[in-house]
C-alpha positions as CSV (number, residue, x, y, z in Angstrom):
1,M,99.4,105.7,106.5
2,E,96.1,107.6,106.0
3,I,96.3,110.2,103.2
4,L,93.8,112.8,102.0
5,V,94.3,114.4,98.6
6,C,92.6,117.6,97.7
7,V,91.5,117.8,94.0
8,K,89.7,120.2,91.8
9,K,88.0,120.1,88.4
10,V,89.2,123.0,86.2
11,P,88.5,124.1,82.6
12,D,91.2,123.2,80.0
13,T,92.4,126.4,78.4
14,A,95.7,125.1,77.0
15,D,94.5,124.9,73.4
16,A,91.3,127.0,73.6
17,E,90.5,130.6,73.0
18,V,89.8,132.2,76.4
19,V,86.8,134.6,76.4
20,L,86.1,136.8,79.4
21,K,82.6,137.2,80.8
22,A,81.0,140.6,80.1
23,D,81.3,141.6,83.7
24,G,85.0,140.7,83.9
25,T,84.5,138.3,86.8
26,G,85.7,135.2,85.0
27,I,86.0,133.3,81.8
28,R,83.2,131.7,79.7
29,E,83.4,128.0,80.3
30,D,80.5,126.9,78.2
31,D,82.6,125.5,75.3
32,L,85.6,124.4,77.3
33,A,86.5,120.9,78.2
34,S,87.3,120.3,81.8
35,G,89.1,117.7,84.0
36,I,91.3,117.2,87.0
37,N,93.7,120.0,87.8
38,E,97.1,119.0,86.4
39,W,99.0,119.5,89.7
40,D,96.3,117.5,91.6
41,N,96.8,114.6,89.2
42,Y,100.4,114.3,90.3
43,A,99.4,114.6,94.0
44,V,97.0,111.7,93.6
45,E,99.6,109.5,91.9
46,E,102.1,110.3,94.7
47,A,99.6,109.4,97.4
48,I,98.9,106.0,95.7
49,R,102.6,105.3,95.4
50,I,103.0,106.0,99.1
51,K,100.1,103.6,99.9
52,E,101.5,100.9,97.7
53,T,104.9,101.2,99.6
54,H,103.7,101.7,103.1
55,G,100.1,100.5,103.2
56,G,97.1,102.5,104.4
57,T,94.4,104.3,102.4
58,V,94.0,107.2,100.1
59,T,90.9,109.4,100.2
60,V,90.3,112.2,97.6
61,A,88.2,115.2,98.4
62,T,86.8,118.0,96.3
63,I,84.6,121.0,96.8
64,G,82.3,120.9,93.7
65,S,78.9,120.2,92.3
66,A,77.6,117.0,90.7
67,D,79.7,117.6,87.5
68,S,82.8,117.2,89.6
69,E,82.0,113.5,90.3
70,D,83.8,112.3,87.2
71,V,87.1,113.7,88.6
72,L,86.6,111.8,91.9
73,R,85.8,108.6,90.0
74,R,88.9,109.0,87.9
75,C,90.9,109.2,91.1
76,L,89.2,106.1,92.4
77,A,90.1,104.3,89.1
78,M,93.7,105.4,89.6
79,G,93.8,103.6,92.9
80,A,92.3,105.9,95.6
81,D,90.2,104.0,98.1
82,N,87.6,106.6,99.0
83,A,86.2,109.9,97.8
84,I,84.4,112.8,99.5
85,M,82.3,115.5,97.7
86,I,81.7,118.7,99.5
87,D,78.8,120.4,97.9
88,D,79.8,123.7,96.5
89,A,76.5,125.5,96.7
90,S,77.4,127.3,99.9
91,F,81.0,127.8,98.7
92,K,80.0,129.6,95.5
93,G,82.5,132.4,94.8
94,A,84.7,131.4,97.8
95,D,88.3,132.6,97.9
96,P,91.3,130.3,98.9
97,Y,90.6,130.9,102.6
98,G,87.0,129.7,102.2
99,I,88.1,126.7,100.2
100,A,90.7,125.8,102.9
101,R,88.1,126.1,105.6
102,G,85.9,123.6,103.7
103,L,88.8,121.2,103.3
104,R,89.7,121.6,107.0
105,G,86.3,120.2,107.6
106,A,87.0,117.2,105.3
107,V,90.3,116.5,107.2
108,G,88.3,116.5,110.4
109,K,86.1,113.7,109.2
110,G,89.1,111.3,109.2
111,S,92.3,110.6,111.0
112,Y,94.9,111.6,108.4
113,D,98.7,111.5,108.6
114,L,99.3,113.4,105.4
115,V,97.4,115.8,103.2
116,L,98.5,116.3,99.7
117,A,97.3,119.0,97.2
118,G,98.5,120.3,93.9
119,A,100.9,123.2,94.1
120,Q,98.4,125.4,92.4
121,A,95.2,125.3,90.4
122,G,95.2,125.8,86.7
123,D,92.3,128.2,86.7
124,D,93.0,130.8,89.5
125,G,96.7,130.0,90.1
126,F,96.6,131.3,93.7
127,A,98.8,128.5,95.1
128,M,97.3,129.3,98.5
129,V,94.9,126.6,99.5
130,G,97.5,124.1,100.7
131,P,99.5,126.6,103.0
132,V,96.3,128.2,104.3
133,L,94.8,124.7,105.1
134,A,98.0,123.8,107.0
135,G,97.6,127.1,109.0
136,Y,94.0,126.3,109.9
137,L,95.1,122.7,111.0
138,G,98.2,123.9,112.8
139,W,100.3,121.4,110.8
140,P,103.7,121.9,109.3
141,H,103.8,122.2,105.5
142,A,106.0,122.3,102.4
143,T,105.2,123.7,99.0
144,L,106.4,122.8,95.4
145,V,107.4,119.4,96.6
146,T,109.4,117.3,94.0
147,S,110.2,114.2,96.1
148,V,108.6,112.5,99.2
149,L,110.2,109.9,101.4
150,L,108.5,108.7,104.6
151,E,110.8,107.9,107.5
152,G,108.8,106.8,110.5
153,K,106.8,109.7,111.9
154,T,108.5,112.2,109.7
155,V,108.6,112.9,105.9
156,K,111.7,114.0,104.1
157,V,110.9,116.2,101.1
158,T,112.7,118.1,98.4
159,R,111.1,121.3,97.2
160,E,111.7,123.5,94.3
161,L,113.2,127.0,94.8
162,E,113.9,129.9,92.5
163,G,116.8,129.7,90.0
164,G,116.9,125.9,89.8
165,L,117.8,125.5,93.5
166,E,116.3,122.8,95.7
167,E,115.7,122.6,99.4
168,M,115.5,119.4,101.5
169,L,113.4,119.4,104.6
170,R,112.4,116.8,107.3
171,I,108.9,117.5,108.5
172,E,107.0,115.9,111.5
173,L,103.7,114.2,110.6
174,P,100.9,115.0,110.3
175,A,101.7,117.5,107.6
176,V,100.4,119.2,104.4
177,L,102.4,119.0,101.2
178,T,101.7,120.8,97.9
179,I,103.0,118.7,94.9
180,Q,104.8,120.1,91.9
181,T,104.4,118.6,88.4
182,G,107.1,116.2,87.3
183,I,107.4,114.5,90.7
184,N,106.2,111.3,89.1
185,E,104.5,109.9,86.0
186,P,100.7,109.7,86.7
187,R,99.3,106.4,85.6
188,Y,96.9,105.9,82.7
189,V,93.2,105.7,83.6
190,S,91.2,103.4,81.3
191,I,87.5,103.6,80.6
192,M,87.2,100.1,82.0
193,G,88.8,101.3,85.2
194,I,86.3,104.1,85.6
195,R,83.4,101.7,84.9
196,K,84.6,99.4,87.7
197,V,84.2,102.2,90.3
198,R,81.1,103.8,88.9
199,A,78.9,102.1,91.6
200,K,81.2,103.1,94.5
201,E,79.3,105.5,96.9
202,I,80.7,109.0,97.2
203,P,79.2,110.8,100.2
204,V,78.2,114.4,99.7
205,L,78.7,116.7,102.6
206,D,77.3,120.2,103.1
207,H,78.8,123.0,105.2
208,A,77.0,121.9,108.3
209,A,78.3,118.3,108.0
210,I,81.9,119.6,108.1
211,G,81.2,121.9,111.0
212,L,80.9,125.3,109.2
213,A,78.2,127.9,109.8
214,P,76.6,129.5,106.7
215,G,78.4,132.8,107.2
216,E,81.8,131.1,107.1
217,T,81.5,130.1,103.5
218,G,80.7,131.8,100.2
219,A,81.6,135.1,98.6
220,D,80.4,137.2,101.6
221,A,83.1,135.5,103.8
222,N,85.9,136.2,101.4
223,L,89.1,137.9,102.6
224,I,90.2,138.3,98.9
225,R,87.8,139.9,96.5
226,L,88.1,139.9,92.7
227,G,88.1,143.3,91.1
228,A,88.1,142.3,87.4
229,L,89.9,140.2,84.9
230,A,91.4,141.7,81.8
231,V,93.3,140.5,78.7
232,P,96.9,141.8,78.7
233,P,97.4,144.6,76.1
234,A,98.8,143.4,72.8
235,G,102.5,144.1,72.2
236,K,103.9,145.9,69.2
237,K,103.3,144.2,65.9
238,A,106.1,142.5,64.0
239,E,107.9,144.5,61.4
240,M,108.1,142.8,58.0
241,I,111.4,143.6,56.3
242,K,111.5,143.4,52.5
243,G,114.3,143.6,50.0
244,T,117.2,141.5,48.8
245,P,119.1,139.4,51.4
246,A,121.8,142.0,51.6
247,E,119.3,144.8,52.1
248,I,117.4,142.8,54.8
249,A,120.7,142.1,56.6
250,R,121.7,145.8,56.6
251,K,118.2,146.7,57.9
252,I,118.4,144.1,60.7
253,L,121.9,145.4,61.7
254,E,120.6,149.0,61.9
255,I,117.7,147.9,64.1
256,V,120.0,146.0,66.4
257,K,122.3,149.0,66.7
258,E,119.4,151.3,67.4
259,R,118.4,149.1,70.3
260,G,121.8,148.8,71.8
261,G,122.5,145.3,70.7
262,V,125.9,146.0,69.2
263,A,128.3,149.0,69.3
């Protein structure tokens, strides 16, 4: 079983104050920590578990610059066998279609039975790269996958639907799956583990090496163009109610009645 996992380095905004760039085209990342995209982390773990059960190899690939190497080495320390870096200079500002075209080139460098990716990226949240990649490859796909079971030349998956529903599918290989968080428990990666793989060679491919012409990548080739980002308007401020407990209770009851909460 030959598996390719698509990964991405993203800024961590969970506990940080997000500040927009002056031109509204993105956020300021100078003071933000960054690491592997959360959804991709689960995809790597799932690929390694499949390898441990069925044999084969796991390759991780990213479109990024030199500062994305630490994410690839983290994946190698988890148990991936190989890593591929696609230099992002020619992909600067690329939309999900451009990124998928680049990853299609990475898939073409091997003979893969299965491609895994995170269900979405924590920075742009498009949730498009996996399905678009499947379209370019002409492979079947499933999104928001919460379980994976290989059965010969097919894979049985469960995927998350709206309202707590789930759907079970049987898909012919080769296929593309986008992985939802919670499908597994990603293993801990130690500093020692990362040190053990620091000397492993990671090939860096440019657009020509993956069969793309310069005009097929970058912002000029985008099918989706960003207008601007904006912070949502602040809602109404909280109303502080003062008085004795009885007075506060009466006031709250009046407010609830005014808003149709009680008759």
